[in-house]
C-alpha positions as CSV (number, residue, x, y, z in Angstrom):
1,M,-26.6,82.9,-42.4
2,N,-30.0,81.5,-41.1
3,G,-28.2,78.6,-39.4
4,Q,-25.9,80.5,-37.9
5,K,-28.2,83.0,-36.1
6,M,-30.0,80.2,-34.9
7,L,-27.0,78.7,-33.5
8,I,-26.2,82.0,-31.7
9,G,-29.8,82.5,-30.5
10,L,-29.7,79.0,-29.1
11,K,-26.5,79.6,-27.2
12,K,-27.8,82.6,-25.8
13,W,-30.7,81.1,-24.4
14,Y,-28.9,78.3,-23.0
15,L,-26.7,80.6,-21.4
16,R,-29.5,82.4,-19.6
17,N,-31.2,79.1,-18.6
18,R,-28.5,76.9,-18.2
19,I,-29.3,76.0,-14.5
20,K,-32.9,75.4,-15.3
21,V,-31.5,72.8,-18.0
22,L,-29.0,71.4,-15.7
23,G,-31.5,70.7,-13.2
24,V,-33.9,69.4,-15.2
25,L,-31.2,67.0,-16.9
26,F,-30.3,66.0,-13.4
27,I,-33.8,65.4,-11.9
28,F,-34.0,63.3,-15.2
29,A,-30.9,61.1,-14.5
30,I,-32.3,60.4,-10.9
31,L,-35.4,59.5,-12.2
32,I,-34.2,56.7,-14.8
33,N,-32.4,55.1,-11.7
34,I,-35.5,55.2,-9.3
35,P,-37.3,51.6,-9.1
36,P,-40.4,51.4,-10.7
37,T,-41.8,49.9,-7.2
38,F,-41.0,51.5,-3.7
39,E,-41.4,48.1,-1.9
40,I,-39.9,44.7,-1.3
41,D,-40.6,42.1,-4.0
42,P,-42.4,39.4,-2.3
43,K,-40.1,36.5,-3.6
44,V,-37.2,38.0,-1.4
45,K,-39.2,39.3,1.4
46,K,-38.8,36.2,3.6
47,Y,-34.8,36.5,3.1
48,V,-35.4,40.2,4.3
49,D,-37.4,39.3,7.3
50,E,-34.8,36.8,8.2
51,V,-32.1,39.1,8.2
52,V,-34.0,41.4,10.5
53,I,-34.3,39.0,12.9
54,L,-31.0,37.4,12.8
55,S,-29.5,41.1,13.2
56,R,-31.9,41.7,16.4
57,G,-33.2,44.6,14.3
58,N,-29.9,46.1,13.7
59,L,-30.7,46.0,9.9
60,R,-34.5,47.4,9.6
61,G,-35.2,45.8,6.0
62,K,-36.9,48.7,4.6
63,T,-34.9,49.2,1.4
64,P,-37.1,48.5,-1.7
65,I,-35.9,45.6,-3.5
66,M,-36.6,44.8,-7.2
67,L,-35.8,41.3,-9.0
68,T,-34.3,42.2,-12.6
69,K,-31.7,40.9,-14.8
70,L,-28.1,42.1,-13.9
71,E,-25.0,41.5,-15.9
72,D,-22.9,38.5,-15.0
73,P,-21.3,37.8,-12.1
74,K,-23.6,40.1,-10.3
75,I,-26.1,38.7,-8.0
76,A,-27.5,41.8,-6.3
77,T,-26.5,45.4,-6.2
78,C,-27.3,48.4,-3.9
79,H,-28.1,51.5,-5.7
80,F,-27.3,54.9,-4.2
81,T,-29.4,57.6,-6.1
82,A,-32.4,59.9,-4.8
83,I,-33.6,56.6,-2.9
84,R,-31.4,53.7,-2.1
85,Y,-32.7,50.3,-3.6
86,I,-31.4,46.8,-4.2
87,K,-31.7,44.9,-7.4
88,V,-31.5,41.3,-7.3
89,D,-30.8,39.1,-10.4
90,P,-33.7,36.3,-9.9
91,K,-31.8,33.3,-11.9
92,A,-28.6,34.1,-9.9
93,F,-30.2,34.4,-6.5
94,F,-32.4,31.6,-6.5
95,S,-29.5,29.2,-7.5
96,Y,-27.9,29.6,-4.4
97,S,-29.5,27.8,-1.0
98,E,-31.6,29.5,1.8
99,K,-28.9,30.3,4.2
100,E,-26.7,31.9,1.1
101,R,-29.7,33.9,0.1
102,T,-29.9,35.3,3.4
103,L,-26.4,36.6,3.5
104,I,-26.9,37.9,-0.1
105,I,-29.8,40.0,1.1
106,A,-27.8,40.8,4.2
107,H,-24.8,41.7,2.4
108,E,-26.7,44.3,0.2
109,L,-28.7,45.9,3.2
110,M,-25.3,46.4,5.0
111,H,-24.3,48.4,2.2
112,C,-27.6,50.2,1.4
113,E,-28.6,50.6,4.9
114,C,-25.6,51.1,6.8
115,G,-23.1,52.2,4.0
116,I,-20.7,49.5,5.0
117,G,-18.3,48.8,2.4
118,H,-16.5,45.7,1.4
119,K,-14.2,43.7,3.8
120,E,-11.5,41.4,1.6
121,K,-10.0,39.8,4.5
122,L,-10.1,35.7,4.3
123,L,-10.0,33.3,7.0
124,K,-7.0,30.5,7.1
125,D,-9.3,28.3,5.5
126,L,-10.1,30.9,2.7
127,C,-13.5,31.6,3.6
128,P,-14.5,35.1,3.6
129,S,-14.1,36.5,7.6
130,S,-17.1,38.8,6.9
131,I,-20.4,38.9,4.9
132,M,-19.1,42.1,3.3
133,Y,-16.6,40.0,1.3
134,P,-17.0,41.4,-2.1
135,S,-18.0,37.9,-3.7
136,T,-20.4,35.4,-2.7
137,T,-18.8,32.4,-0.5
138,F,-18.6,28.8,-1.0
139,P,-21.7,26.8,0.3
140,S,-19.1,25.2,2.6
141,C,-18.0,28.7,3.7
142,T,-21.9,29.4,4.7
143,K,-22.2,26.3,6.5
144,K,-19.0,26.2,8.3
145,H,-19.0,29.8,9.4
146,W,-22.5,30.6,9.6
147,K,-22.5,31.7,13.3
148,R,-19.6,33.7,12.7
149,Y,-22.0,35.6,9.7
150,V,-24.9,35.7,12.4
151,K,-22.7,37.1,15.0
152,E,-21.5,39.8,12.7
153,L,-25.4,40.7,11.9
154,R,-25.9,41.0,15.5
155,E,-23.0,43.2,15.8
156,V,-23.8,45.3,13.0
157,D,-24.0,49.3,13.8
158,C,-25.8,51.5,11.5
């Protein structure tokens, strides 16, 4: 009988305080997704700077970026929580060329800063028509279409 009274009391307390409880749970859910730093990891800063220059300032490059292990096959991902931030898998990221790393950061900044989604169109040579293609391009595509991708950065409108 005591256990039943306790459950009834707990239910009454919850009903009186459910807004507060849900608020605390919501804040906790946000906090566990906030990166431990609000800065750009120094190991990726040069790629962010390159994107800002290539985009002629269309992308600001102010989104926090942290290096952390991600589930395969992810290289990087933009998180939308109380703040927007980017997670980059260092092992995967640094296995790509300099230009490819720049495009990976540009892709994530376009998600986080501009809210731009994926574009799945391919060119006749089966290379992505956009930086916003959902997966990383082949090195040959990066080399072949570099000017096209830079033009896209210069034309991005956030």
